[in-house]
N, C-alpha and C positions, 0 to 999 in steps of 0.2 A: 651328382653335383653337390649334394649335402656334405659328402666326405671332403670334396675339394674345398668347399667354402669354409669348413671348420679348420682344415689344415692351413688355408690362407690366413684365417683369423689368428691361429696360433702363432704363425710366423710374423704377422703384422703387429700384434699386441706388444711383444718385447721391443720392437722398433719404436713404437709410439712411446712406450715407457722410457726407453733410453733417451729419446728426443726430449721428453718432458723433464727427465732427470738432468739432462745437460743444461736445459734452459734454467732450471731452478738453481743449479750450481753456478751458472754464469751470473744470475741475478744476485745470488748470495755473495759472490766475489765482488760484484759492483757495490753492493751495500757496505761490505767490509771496507773497501777502499774509500768510498764516499765518507763514511763515518770517521775514518782515521784522518782524512783530509780536513774534515770539519774541526777535529781536535787540534791538529797540527797547525793549520793555516788560518782558521777563522776564529776559533775560541780564544786563542792566545792566552791560555790559562797560566797563572804563575806557578812557580815550583810548589810541589805539594799537591795543589789542586790538579795539576797535570796528570799525576799518577792516578788520582781518583777517577778521572775521565777515561784513562787507558784501562783501568780495571773494569769500569762499566762496559767499555768497548769489548773487552775479552769475554766478559760474562754474557753479553748479548750474542756474540758470534760463536762461542764454544759452549753449547748448551746441552750436550749429551748427559750431563750430570742430573738434569731435572727429571729425566725419565728414570734414572737409577734411583733417585730419591723417592719418587712415587712408589716404585716397586718395593723399596726398602721399608717405607712407612706402612705399606699394606700388609707386611709380614707380621706373624704373631710376636716374634722377638727380634726387633731390628738389630740389636747388638750382636746377635748370633748369625745374621745374614751374611752370605759369602761376600757381598759387595760393601759391607759396613765400613771397613777401613779405607776402601777406595773412595767412597763418598766423602768421608771425613777429610781425607787427604786432599781431594779436589777442592773442597770448601776452603781449606787452608791455603792451597795454591792460588785460589782466586781471591783471597783476602776476605772471605765471607765468614768472619769470626763468630758472629752470633749463631749462625746455623751450625757451625762446627761445634760450638760449645753445647748447643742443645743435644746434639747426637752423643757427645762425650758424657753427658749426664746419664744417658741411657746405658752406656758402657759401665759407668760407676755403680749404677743401681743393679745391673745384671751380674757384675763381677766385683764383689766387695773388696777383694784383695788389691784391686787396682784403683780403688776409690780415692785414696790419698794422692796418688800420682796424677789421676785425672783432675783432682781439685787444684793441684799446683799448676798444671798446664792450663787449666781453665783461667786461673788468675793471670798467668802470663799473657794469654790471648786477650783477656779483658783489659789489661793495662797497655796493650800495644798502642803507641801514639799514632794518630792519623790526622793529617791536615787536609781538610776538605772545605769546599766553599761554605762560607758562613762562620767558619772557625776564626776566632779573634786572635789566637796566639801567633807570635811572629815566627819567622823561619828559624831564627837562632834558637828560640825557646823549643821549637819542635825538634831541632837537631840534637839539642842537649838532652831532652826527655828520651828521644829515641836511643841515644848513646847509652843512657842509664839502663833503659829497658833491655837493650842488646847485651849489656854486661851481665844483667841478672839472668837472662836466658843461658848465657855461656857458663855462669857459675853452677846452675842446676845440672847442666849437661856434664861438666867436669866432675861434679860431686858424685856422678853416677846415680842421680835420683831416678832416672828412667831406665837404668841398665837392665832391669829385670823385665821390661816391657818394650820389645823392639818397635812396635807400632808407635807408641808414645815418644820413644827416643827419636824415631824418624821425623815425627812432627816437630819436635824441638829443634832438630837439625835444620829443618826447612825454615823455621822461624829465625834461625841464625843466618839464613842465606847460604847454606853450604851447597856449593855448586854441584858437586858430584851426587849428593843426595837428591837434589831437585831434578837433575838429569836422569836419575834412575826412574823417575816418575813420568818420563816423557810420553809414555803410552796414555797416561791419564790427561796430559795437557794437549796432546795430539798435534800442536803446531808450535813452530819456533817463536812466533810472536807472543804466544801465551807464556812460553818459557822466559822471554825477554821481560815481560811485565811482572811476572812472579819474581824473577831475579832482582829487578829494580825495587820491588816492594820490600824485599828483605835485606837489600844491601845499600840502596841509595834512594829512599822514598822522596827526597826533596830534589829529584833530578829536574834539570831545566831543559827546555826545548832543544837548545843548541848542544846539549850533552848527549842526547839520545843516540846520535849516529855512532858515538864511541862504543855503545853497547849493542846496537842492532846487528852489525855485521858479525861480531864475535858470537852473539847468541845464535845466529843462523848457522854459523860454522860448527859450533859446539853441538847444536841440536841434530844437525844432519850427520855430523861425525864422519864425513867423507864417504858415507854409505850411498848417498844419492845426490843428484845435482839440483840446484835451485830451480823452481818453476817460474814462469813469467810473473805469476802473482807475487812471488817472493821479491822479485826485482822491483815491482811497483811499490810494495810496502817499504822496502829498503829505501827507495828514493824519497818516499814521504817522511820516513824517520830521519833522513839526511836533510830534510827541509828543502829539497830540490824540486820546486813546483814544475818547472819545464820538463824535467826528466820523468816525473809522474805522468804528465800529459803525453809525452812521447811514447813511453812504455805502454800506456793504456791504448793508444792509437794502434800500436802493433799487435797487442795481445787480444783486444776485444773485437767482436765480430762486426760491430757497426759504430757509427759516429755518435750515437745517442749519448753515451756516457761522457765522452771527452768534451762534446759540445756543451752539455749542461754544466759539467764541472768547471770548465773554463769560463763560462758565462758567470757562474756564481763567484769565482775567484776574481774575475774582472770587476764585478759590482762591488767587491770588497776592496778594490784598488790594490790587489796583491800581485797582479801580473805586470811585468815590465812592458811598457807600451811600445816595444820595438816592432817596427813594421816588417812583414815578411817580404819575400822577393817581389811580389806583384803589388805591393802598396797597402795591403789590408793588414790589420793586426790579427793576432792569433785567435782571439775570440770570434771575430767575424769570419775568418777563414774556416774555422771548424763548424760554425753555425751554417755557413753557406754549403759546406760539404754534406752536412747532415740533412739539410732541407732539400738539396738536390736529389739525395737518395729517396726521400719521401715522395718526390714528384712522380716517381715511376710506379707508385702504389695506386691501385684503382680508387681508394677512398681517402687515404691519408694525405693526398696532394693538397687538400684544403688547409691542413695544418702547416704545411711547408710555406704557404703564403704568409702566415703570421711570423714565421722565423725570418723570412726575407725582409719583412717590414721592420724588423729590429736590427737590420744590418745597414747602417747609414751610408757606407761607402759604395758597396756593390750590390746591395739587395735588390734595388729596382732593375738593374741590368740583368741580373740572374732571373728575376721574375719574368721579365719580358721574354727572355730566351726560352724559359721552360714552359710558360703558359701557352705559347703558340704550338707546342708539341703535344698538348693534352688531346687524346682522341675524344671527339665530341659525338658519342654514340647516340645520345638522346637530346631532345630539345631542353629537357629539364636540366641536364648537365651543362649544356651550352649556356643557358640562362644564368647558372651559378657562376661559370667562368666569366661571363659578360659582366655580371654585377661586380665581381672582383676588379675587373679592368676599369669599369666606369668609376668605381669608388676611388681608384688610384690614378684616374685620368690618363690611362694608357690608350690614347685615341687610335694609334696605329693598330694595336691588337684588337680593339673593339671593331674596327672596320674589317679586319681580317676574319674574325670569328663570324660576324654577320654575313660576310660574303660567302664563306664556306657553307654556312647553314642555308643561305638563300639558294646556292647552286644545288645543294643536296635536295632541297624541297622541290626545285624545278625538275630535277631528274625523277623524283617520285610523283610528279604531276600534282603537287600540293601547292597550287598557285597562291592561295591566301597566305600561307606561311612564308612562301618565297617573297611575296610583296612586303610583308611585315618586316622580314629580315633586311631586305634591300633598303627600306625606308630608314630602318635603325642604323644601317651602315652609311646612310646619306650617299648611296651609290646611284647617281642619276642614270647612268647607262644601263645598269641592271634593272632599275625600276622601269625603264622604258621597255626593255625586253619582256619583263613579266606583264606589263600593261598590254603589250601587243598580244601576248598569249591569252589574256583575259578577253580581249576584243575578238580574237580569232575564235575562241570558244563560244562567245556570244553569237557570232555569225553562224556557227555550225549548229548550236543548240537552241538559240533564241532566248536563253536565260543566262544570268550571271550566277556564278558560285561565290561563296564568301561575301554575301551582301552586307553583313554587319561591318566587315572591315572596310569595304568600299564606301559605305554610307558615312563612316566616321573618320575619313581621312583627314579632315580639317586642313590646317596649313601645310600638312605633309604633302598634299597633292601638288604643291608648287615645286617639288623636287625636280620633276621633269615635265616637259610639255605633254608627253603622251599620258603621264599619270594624271595631269590636270584634266586632259580630255576624258580619260576614263571616269574620273570623279564627277565631272560635269555631265557626261553622257548618262551616267547612272542617275544623277539628279533629275535629268530630263524625264527618264522613265518613271521616277518616283512622282514627279509633278503630274505626269499624264495619268498615272494610276490613281492619283488623288483628285482627278478631274480639274486640275488647275491649267486649263488648256491654253489660256493667253500667255501665262508665264512660261509654259513648256514650249510654245511656238517661238517666243522671243529668244529663249535659251538655245533652241535648235538652230535658229538662224545665225545667232552669234557664233556658235561653234564653227559654222562654215565661213562666214564673212570675216571673222577674226583670224582665219587660217589656223585655228587650234586643232581642228580635226585633220588627221592624215588624209591625203587625197584619195587613197585607196578605200577610204571609209565613207566618202561623200555619197555614193549611191545608196548605201545603207541608211544614211541620214535622210536623204530625199524620200526614200521608201517609208521611213518613219513619219514623214510629213503627210503622207497620203490620208491616214485616218483623220488628221486634223483638217485637211482640205475638204473632207467629205462630211464634216459635222453640219448639222442643220444651221447652227449659228455660224456666222462668218468669223473665223479666228484670225487669219492672216489679213492684214490691211493690203491695199493696192500696192504700196511701196514695198512691203515685205514680200508680196507675191512676185513683183518684178525681180527682187533680189534672188528669190528661189529659182526663177526662170533662168537668170544669168548663171547661177550655180549649175543648173542642169545642162545648159549649153557648154559650160566649161568642161563638165564631165564627158559629154559626148564628143567634144572636140579634142580631148586629150588622148593619151596613149590607150585609154580604155575603149576608144572608138572601134578598134579592130575586134576587141573582145565582144563588144556589143553587137557588131555586125555578124559575128560567128555564132552568137547565142540567141536563139529565138525568144527564150524566156526573158532575157535582159532587154531585148528590143521591145517586147510587149510591155515590160515594166516602164520603159521610157515613154512609150506612147500613152500609157495610162496616166503617167505623171503630167505629160504635156496637156492632156485633156482636162485633168483635175485642176491644174494650175490656170488654164484658160477659163474654166468654169468659175473658179474662185475669184479670178480677176474681175470677171463680169459682175459677180455678186458683190464684190468689195466696192467697185466703182458705183454701182447702184446704191449700195448702203451709204457710202460716204457722200454721194451726191444728194441723197435724201436728207441726210443729217445737216448738210450745209445750207439747204433751202430755208428761207426765213419762215 
């Protein structure tokens, strides 16, 4: 079995690794798209600053160079490391001039013969005009400076200044924006959008938003060179560079595995007033439609359904209807979960759903013979019929066992007992037992009589109530007055004259009980008359 488990483990680990790797790549793609959308649609950066943001975007998402730099700087002689020129080239391709110049200084000190050429290239890099946020120069000044700088680079290249050093000559060609030279380094850039940003940096640094689409498609075509087809991610990025918001959302909906990304991106764009508020075919706008779809998916998850409620709350058109539809389908495995769902419904005044949940839980509790819980849920549902059913079960249990379960609940019914007559009787009958237990005999006797004469007690329970009167009739002190005793006698006659008569005739124990009651009532009547007559005498 050990061999089997180790083999199973070996086959499972790569699968887990692949799944994790896929998730990471999907999240990376999402971040890449999100960041580009922020730059294109939200930042609305002016020309010049736009390219700075795109450079930051490329540096953030194409970061293989950082590992190479660490390895390079750890070596004894960085300038002689096999990756030295690759790292310098990547720095230049990403516009990281300060870092490229630092490495070039190591080349100059290691190889004195190339020191002069390194110094000239260093000066060119240092002079390169850059227009970033906070820079006060105008666009025209920037373009003029850039033109002069470009001509200077061209002059050094034509003069053959770097002819004896192919690496430095390549770097100078990149600074001049030479397309074929930059394309030769596509393995270092790894992506077409890196190529696009590098190409713009050295040919059109003052590019505007609306001009990007002119370069995006051609950069993709040049980079792929007909060797491979564009991926779904490429189509999404192209749509963003073309400033087509709806196409970005559409492509993301098709390419990504769930609605999370498009729902949140659309929500952000909508808050920035960037989405045309055209309604979809069923009357909701795109933001709401995507949020509804995403939240509906969350509702099928065992714990994330609670988050979905918040999403529905932020959908003014159809959110409430969707919430009503989905919340009724949540499986209520535990009371704790049911209470969570109930709280959500009560906070949003979903009265129909509140009743439905309470009724479901009440029925479940009855099936499990948890009468206290069933009564609590039926009261919460304000379901009189079900409260009556549960009250009957309580009374039946009392008749069988002689005690009540869930005393705390019955003792604290308060105004809830008015929900149904049977529940009122249950509450009052329990109150009678409490009074009797506390030796409040007169109050207990009055309540017992009221339960019968006011017809609150079900007829089937009258015999039980009369039997409960026996201990009070046999107290040393006279508890029932003569009038009250007459009332009890009438109740006993009603019981024996009703449909219970046959049952009483067939049951010797019941017949004996009736005779005992008659005897006790007659004795009590005599005592009451004597007592009342004595009191009335002057």
